Every structure is written in structure tokens, then in C-alpha cells.
DSSP file (Angstrom, degrees, kcal/mol; ACC not computed):
  #  RESIDUE AA STRUCTURE BP1 BP2  ACC     N-H-->O    O-->H-N    N-H-->O    O-->H-N    TCO  KAPPA ALPHA  PHI   PSI    X-CA   Y-CA   Z-CA
    1    1 A X              0   0    0      0, 0.0     2,-0.4     0, 0.0     0, 0.0   0.000 360.0 360.0 360.0 150.2  -12.3   -0.7  -27.9
    2    2 A X        -     0   0    0      1,-0.1     2,-0.5     3,-0.0     3,-0.0  -0.641 360.0-125.5 -77.6 126.4  -11.2   -1.3  -24.3
    3    3 A X        -     0   0    0     -2,-0.4    -1,-0.1     1,-0.1     0, 0.0  -0.621  32.5-115.0 -68.0 121.1  -13.7   -2.7  -22.0
    4    4 A X        -     0   0    0     -2,-0.5     2,-0.4     1,-0.0    -1,-0.1  -0.331  35.0-158.7 -54.5 135.3  -13.9   -0.3  -18.9
    5    5 A X        -     0   0    0      1,-0.1     3,-0.1    -3,-0.0    -1,-0.0  -0.882  24.7 -99.1-112.6 149.9  -12.7   -2.1  -15.6
    6    6 A X        -     0   0    0     -2,-0.4     2,-0.1     1,-0.1    -1,-0.1  -0.200  52.9 -91.3 -50.9 155.2  -13.4   -1.2  -12.1
    7    7 A X        -     0   0    0     24,-0.1     2,-0.5     1,-0.1    25,-0.2  -0.473  39.8-113.0 -71.0 150.1  -10.7    0.9  -10.4
    8    8 A X        -     0   0    0     22,-0.2    25,-1.2    -2,-0.1     2,-0.6  -0.804  25.0-135.3 -85.3 123.6   -8.0   -1.1   -8.5
    9    9 A X  E     -a   33   0A   0     -2,-0.5    45,-3.2    43,-0.3    46,-1.3  -0.773  29.2-176.2 -77.7 110.1   -8.2   -0.4   -4.7
   10   10 A X  E     -ab  34  55A   0     23,-2.9    25,-2.5    -2,-0.6     2,-0.6  -0.946  16.9-162.2-116.7 127.9   -4.7    0.1   -3.6
   11   11 A X  E     -ab  35  56A   0     44,-2.2    46,-2.4    -2,-0.5     2,-0.5  -0.939  12.3-170.0 -98.2 121.8   -3.5    0.6    0.1
   12   12 A X  E     -ab  36  57A   0     23,-3.0    25,-2.7    -2,-0.6     2,-0.9  -0.961  11.9-163.1-116.6 121.1   -0.1    2.1    0.4
   13   13 A X  E     +ab  37  58A   0     44,-3.0    46,-2.4    -2,-0.5     2,-0.4  -0.855  34.5 144.0 -98.8 106.2    1.7    2.3    3.7
   14   14 A X        -     0   0    0     23,-1.7    -2,-0.1    -2,-0.9     6,-0.0  -0.968  30.7-176.5-151.3 127.4    4.4    4.7    3.1
   15   15 A X        +     0   0    0     -2,-0.4     2,-0.9     1,-0.1     3,-0.1   0.185  55.3 101.8-115.6  16.9    5.8    7.3    5.6
   16   16 A X    >>  -     0   0    0      1,-0.2     3,-3.1     2,-0.0     4,-0.8  -0.813  54.7-161.7-101.3  91.8    8.4    9.3    3.4
   17   17 A X  H 3> S+     0   0    0     -2,-0.9     4,-0.6     1,-0.3     3,-0.3   0.701  85.0  68.7 -48.2 -27.0    6.6   12.5    2.5
   18   18 A X  H 34 S+     0   0    0      1,-0.2    -1,-0.3     2,-0.1     4,-0.2   0.654 106.7  37.2 -61.9 -21.1    9.0   13.0   -0.3
   19   19 A X  H <> S+     0   0    0     -3,-3.1     4,-2.6     2,-0.1    -1,-0.2   0.564  94.0  85.1-112.7 -13.4    7.6   10.1   -2.2
   20   20 A X  H  X S+     0   0    0     -4,-0.8     4,-2.5    -3,-0.3    -2,-0.1   0.845  88.1  49.9 -63.5 -37.9    3.8   10.3   -1.4
   21   21 A X  H  X S+     0   0    0     -4,-0.6     4,-2.5     2,-0.2    -1,-0.2   0.937 115.2  46.0 -66.0 -46.2    2.8   12.7   -4.1
   22   22 A X  H  > S+     0   0    0     -4,-0.2     4,-2.6     2,-0.2     5,-0.2   0.962 114.3  48.9 -63.9 -45.2    4.7   10.5   -6.8
   23   23 A X  H  X S+     0   0    0     -4,-2.6     4,-2.9     1,-0.2     5,-0.5   0.956 112.2  48.3 -53.7 -57.1    3.1    7.3   -5.3
   24   24 A X  H  X S+     0   0    0     -4,-2.5     4,-2.0     1,-0.2    -1,-0.2   0.904 113.6  48.2 -54.7 -49.6   -0.4    8.9   -5.4
   25   25 A X  H  < S+     0   0    0     -4,-2.5    -1,-0.2     2,-0.2    -2,-0.2   0.926 119.0  35.9 -66.1 -51.4    0.2   10.1   -9.0
   26   26 A X  H >< S+     0   0    0     -4,-2.6     3,-1.3     1,-0.2    -2,-0.2   0.943 120.4  45.6 -74.2 -44.3    1.5    6.7  -10.5
   27   27 A X  H 3< S+     0   0    0     -4,-2.9     5,-0.2    -5,-0.2    -1,-0.2   0.874 110.2  55.9 -59.8 -36.6   -0.7    4.4   -8.5
   28   28 A X  T >< S+     0   0    0     -4,-2.0     3,-0.9    -5,-0.5     4,-0.3   0.436  81.0 118.2 -85.0   2.3   -3.8    6.5   -9.2
   29   29 A X  G X  S+     0   0    0     -3,-1.3     3,-1.3     1,-0.2    -3,-0.0  -0.304  73.6  28.2 -67.0 160.2   -3.4    6.3  -13.0
   30   30 A X  G 3  S-     0   0    0      1,-0.2    -1,-0.2   -23,-0.1   -22,-0.2   0.779 136.7 -70.7  63.5  27.3   -6.2    4.7  -15.0
   31   31 A X  G <  S+     0   0    0     -3,-0.9    -1,-0.2     1,-0.2    -2,-0.2   0.742  80.4 167.8  61.5  24.7   -8.5    5.9  -12.1
   32   32 A X    <   -     0   0    0     -3,-1.3     2,-0.7    -4,-0.3    -1,-0.2  -0.458  36.6-122.6 -66.5 145.8   -7.2    3.5   -9.6
   33   33 A X  E     -a    9   0A   0    -25,-1.2   -23,-2.9    -2,-0.1     2,-0.4  -0.817  32.1-171.1 -93.9 114.6   -8.3    4.4   -6.0
   34   34 A X  E     -a   10   0A   0     -2,-0.7     2,-0.5   -25,-0.2   -23,-0.2  -0.881  14.5-168.1-112.0 138.9   -5.4    4.8   -3.7
   35   35 A X  E     -a   11   0A   0    -25,-2.5   -23,-3.0    -2,-0.4     2,-0.7  -0.989  12.3-157.6-118.6 127.0   -5.4    5.2    0.0
   36   36 A X  E     -a   12   0A   0     -2,-0.5     2,-0.6   -25,-0.2   -23,-0.2  -0.914   1.0-158.9-108.1 111.9   -2.0    6.4    1.6
   37   37 A X  E     -a   13   0A   0    -25,-2.7   -23,-1.7    -2,-0.7     3,-0.0  -0.773   4.8-165.6 -83.1 118.3   -1.5    5.6    5.1
   38   38 A X  S    S+     0   0    0     -2,-0.6     2,-0.3   -25,-0.1    25,-0.1   0.529  70.1  24.8 -86.5  -1.8    1.1    7.9    6.7
   39   39 A X  S  > S-     0   0    0      1,-0.1     4,-2.4    23,-0.1     3,-0.3  -0.983  83.6-103.0-152.6 160.8    1.7    5.7    9.8
   40   40 A X  H  > S+     0   0    0     -2,-0.3     4,-3.3     1,-0.2     5,-0.3   0.879 117.0  54.7 -49.8 -50.3    1.3    2.2   11.1
   41   41 A X  H  > S+     0   0    0      1,-0.2     4,-2.5     2,-0.2    -1,-0.2   0.915 110.2  45.7 -54.9 -48.9   -1.9    2.9   13.0
   42   42 A X  H  > S+     0   0    0     -3,-0.3     4,-2.7     2,-0.2     5,-0.2   0.889 110.4  54.5 -61.5 -41.8   -3.6    4.3    9.9
   43   43 A X  H  X S+     0   0    0     -4,-2.4     4,-2.9     1,-0.2     5,-0.2   0.967 110.0  46.4 -57.1 -53.0   -2.4    1.5    7.9
   44   44 A X  H  X S+     0   0    0     -4,-3.3     4,-1.6     2,-0.2    -2,-0.2   0.918 113.1  50.1 -56.5 -42.5   -3.9   -1.0   10.3
   45   45 A X  H  < S+     0   0    0     -4,-2.5     4,-0.5    -5,-0.3    -1,-0.2   0.941 113.5  43.5 -58.8 -50.0   -7.1    0.8   10.5
   46   46 A X  H >< S+     0   0    0     -4,-2.7     3,-1.0     1,-0.2     5,-0.2   0.884 111.8  53.0 -63.7 -40.7   -7.5    1.0    6.8
   47   47 A X  H 3< S+     0   0    0     -4,-2.9    -1,-0.2     1,-0.3    -2,-0.2   0.839 112.3  46.9 -65.4 -31.3   -6.5   -2.6    6.2
   48   48 A X  T 3< S+     0   0    0     -4,-1.6    -1,-0.3    -5,-0.2    -2,-0.2   0.499  98.5  94.8 -91.9  -3.5   -9.1   -3.7    8.7
   49   49 A X  S <  S-     0   0    0     -3,-1.0    -3,-0.1    -4,-0.5    -4,-0.0   0.059  92.9 -90.5 -77.7-169.4  -11.8   -1.5    7.2
   50   50 A X  S    S+     0   0    0      2,-0.1    -1,-0.1     0, 0.0    -3,-0.1   0.707  83.5 113.7 -81.1 -16.0  -14.5   -2.4    4.6
   51   51 A X        -     0   0    0     -5,-0.2     2,-1.5     1,-0.1    -2,-0.0  -0.266  68.7-128.6 -71.9 136.7  -12.7   -1.6    1.5
   52   52 A X        -     0   0    0      2,-0.0   -43,-0.3   -42,-0.0    -1,-0.1  -0.640  28.7-153.5 -78.7  86.7  -11.8   -4.5   -0.8
   53   53 A X        -     0   0    0     -2,-1.5   -43,-0.2     1,-0.1     3,-0.1  -0.345  18.6-173.1 -71.5 137.9   -8.2   -4.0   -1.3
   54   54 A X  S    S+     0   0    0    -45,-3.2    27,-0.6     1,-0.4     2,-0.3   0.591  72.7   5.9-102.6 -17.0   -6.8   -5.4   -4.5
   55   55 A X  E     -bc  10  81A   0    -46,-1.3   -44,-2.2    25,-0.2    -1,-0.4  -0.977  58.6-151.2-164.2 149.2   -3.2   -4.7   -3.7
   56   56 A X  E     -bc  11  82A   0     25,-2.2    27,-2.8    -2,-0.3     2,-0.4  -0.986   7.0-164.6-125.3 135.0   -1.0   -3.3   -0.8
   57   57 A X  E     -bc  12  83A   0    -46,-2.4   -44,-3.0    -2,-0.4     2,-0.4  -0.968  17.1-175.3-117.9 138.6    2.3   -1.5   -1.3
   58   58 A X  E     -bc  13  84A   0     25,-2.4    27,-2.1    -2,-0.4   -44,-0.2  -0.987  26.9-130.5-139.8 123.2    4.4   -1.3    1.9
   59   59 A X  E >   - c   0  85A   0    -46,-2.4     3,-0.9    -2,-0.4    27,-0.2  -0.548  22.5-134.8 -69.8 143.7    7.7    0.5    2.7
   60   60 A X  T 3  S+     0   0    0     25,-2.8     6,-1.1     1,-0.3     7,-0.6   0.740 108.8  43.1 -71.9 -24.0   10.1   -2.1    4.4
   61   61 A X  T >  S+     0   0    0     24,-0.3     3,-2.1     5,-0.2    -1,-0.3   0.324  85.2 135.8-100.7  11.3   10.9    0.6    6.9
   62   62 A X  G X  S+     0   0    0     -3,-0.9     3,-1.1     1,-0.3     7,-0.2  -0.299  79.0   0.1 -67.2 129.3    7.3    1.8    7.4
   63   63 A X  G 3  S-     0   0    0      1,-0.3    -1,-0.3   -25,-0.1    -2,-0.0   0.681 123.4 -73.4  68.1  15.5    6.3    2.4   10.9
   64   64 A X  G <  S+     0   0    0     -3,-2.1    -1,-0.3   -24,-0.0    -2,-0.2   0.102 134.0  49.7  85.8 -23.6    9.7    1.4   12.1
   65   65 A X    X>  +     0   0    0     -3,-1.1     4,-1.5     1,-0.1     3,-1.0  -0.548  57.7 166.6-146.9  73.5    9.1   -2.2   11.5
   66   66 A X  H 3> S+     0   0    0     -6,-1.1     4,-2.6     1,-0.3    -5,-0.2   0.849  78.7  59.2 -56.0 -37.6    7.7   -2.8    7.9
   67   67 A X  H 3> S+     0   0    0     -7,-0.6     4,-1.7     1,-0.2    -1,-0.3   0.772 102.6  50.8 -70.9 -22.4    8.3   -6.5    8.1
   68   68 A X  H <> S+     0   0    0     -3,-1.0     4,-2.1     2,-0.2    -1,-0.2   0.833 111.8  49.1 -79.5 -37.8    6.0   -6.8   11.1
   69   69 A X  H  X S+     0   0    0     -4,-1.5     4,-2.8    -7,-0.2    -2,-0.2   0.905 106.9  55.9 -64.4 -42.8    3.3   -4.9    9.2
   70   70 A X  H  X S+     0   0    0     -4,-2.6     4,-2.6     1,-0.2     5,-0.2   0.966 108.7  47.7 -55.3 -52.6    3.9   -7.2    6.2
   71   71 A X  H  X S+     0   0    0     -4,-1.7     4,-1.6     1,-0.2    -1,-0.2   0.879 113.4  47.1 -64.9 -36.9    3.2  -10.1    8.4
   72   72 A X  H  X S+     0   0    0     -4,-2.1     4,-3.1     2,-0.2    -1,-0.2   0.908 111.7  51.5 -61.7 -43.2    0.0   -8.4    9.8
   73   73 A X  H  X S+     0   0    0     -4,-2.8     4,-2.5     1,-0.2    -2,-0.2   0.879 110.1  46.9 -58.7 -47.0   -1.0   -7.5    6.4
   74   74 A X  H  < S+     0   0    0     -4,-2.6    -1,-0.2    -5,-0.2    -2,-0.2   0.848 115.4  48.2 -69.3 -34.6   -0.7  -11.2    5.1
   75   75 A X  H  < S+     0   0    0     -4,-1.6     3,-0.5    -5,-0.2    -2,-0.2   0.911 115.1  44.2 -68.6 -47.4   -2.6  -12.5    8.1
   76   76 A X  H  < S+     0   0    0     -4,-3.1     2,-0.3     1,-0.2    -2,-0.2   0.891 133.2  15.4 -66.3 -41.9   -5.3  -10.0    7.9
   77   77 A X    ><  +     0   0    0     -4,-2.5     3,-1.5    -5,-0.2    -1,-0.2  -0.685  68.7 170.7-135.6  78.6   -5.9  -10.3    4.2
   78   78 A X  T 3  S+     0   0    0     -3,-0.5    -1,-0.1    -2,-0.3    -3,-0.1   0.794  77.6  55.4 -66.8 -24.3   -4.1  -13.4    2.8
   79   79 A X  T 3  S+     0   0    0      2,-0.1     2,-0.5     0, 0.0    -1,-0.3   0.605  90.1  88.7 -82.6  -9.0   -5.6  -13.3   -0.6
   80   80 A X  S <  S-     0   0    0     -3,-1.5     2,-0.2    -7,-0.2   -25,-0.2  -0.794  79.8-125.6 -94.5 128.6   -4.3   -9.6   -1.3
   81   81 A X  E     -c   55   0A   0    -27,-0.6   -25,-2.2    -2,-0.5     2,-0.5  -0.514  21.5-154.2 -75.4 136.6   -0.9   -9.4   -2.8
   82   82 A X  E     -c   56   0A   0     -2,-0.2     2,-0.5   -27,-0.2   -25,-0.2  -0.941   5.8-165.7-116.6 129.5    1.6   -7.2   -0.9
   83   83 A X  E     -c   57   0A   0    -27,-2.8   -25,-2.4    -2,-0.5     2,-0.3  -0.964   9.2-158.6-116.0 127.7    4.5   -5.6   -2.6
   84   84 A X  E     -c   58   0A   0     -2,-0.5     2,-0.3   -27,-0.2   -25,-0.2  -0.798   6.7-169.6-106.6 143.1    7.3   -4.1   -0.3
   85   85 A X  E     -c   59   0A   0    -27,-2.1   -25,-2.8    -2,-0.3     2,-0.3  -0.902   1.7-163.1-130.6 157.6    9.8   -1.5   -1.4
   86   86 A X        -     0   0    0     -2,-0.3     3,-0.1   -27,-0.2   -27,-0.0  -0.959  34.2 -83.5-137.5 157.3   12.9   -0.2    0.3
   87   87 A X    >   -     0   0    0     -2,-0.3     3,-2.2     1,-0.1     2,-0.0  -0.237  59.1 -87.0 -61.2 154.5   15.1    2.8   -0.1
   88   88 A X  T 3  S+     0   0    0      1,-0.3    -1,-0.1     3,-0.0     3,-0.1  -0.328 117.7  28.1 -62.7 138.1   17.6    2.8   -2.8
   89   89 A X  T 3  S+     0   0    0      1,-0.3     2,-0.4    -3,-0.1    -1,-0.3   0.227 100.2  98.4  99.1 -22.3   20.8    1.3   -1.5
   90   90 A X    <   -     0   0    0     -3,-2.2     2,-0.4    -4,-0.0    -1,-0.3  -0.861  50.3-175.2-106.3 135.9   19.1   -1.0    1.2
   91   91 A X              0   0    0     -2,-0.4    -3,-0.0    -3,-0.1    -4,-0.0  -0.998 360.0 360.0-135.0 140.0   18.4   -4.6    0.3
   92   92 A X              0   0    0     -2,-0.4    -1,-0.1    -6,-0.0    -2,-0.0   0.350 360.0 360.0-112.9 360.0   16.6   -7.1    2.4
């Protein structure tokens, strides 16, 4: 039998409403706790809050400058892994 594990705390900075429901569904599997920040200010506020984030997902275009937010996230929470995504057809 599987040993129950605590839910994973995931912060997602994603501003494309066409994707947020799908992200919420996939990331929330296995009772993971997902917070979706719709804009850069919300992302920064959630990142600075008390939640012990286990992972961060960030759109490369998020808030107009996803790479600056990536640097901010790495500086604010250096132990938390950050995964960046970009729209299909764009490579960074």
C-alpha cells in the first residue's frame, strides 16, 4: 500500500486564461495545492507569503518579463525549484 504524502505546494505564475483551468487540473492531481497568480503583483505577493512552496511554475512571458520574475523567485526562494514554460513555437 502507498504511504500517504502531504500535498505538494505549487505556485504558478501564468497569465494566459486559456491555460489556467488545465494547469489547475493537472497540477492539482493527487491533492496537490495549487495557487495560480494571474499577474506579476499577485505572484510576488504569494511568493513572499508564508506558504512553504515546493515548486514554482512560471510562464516565460508572464507579467511582460518572466525572466525578471524568474530571477526574483530564485533570489527570494533559492531552495525552491522553478520550472519555466513558453508558448509553443517560442524558444529561449
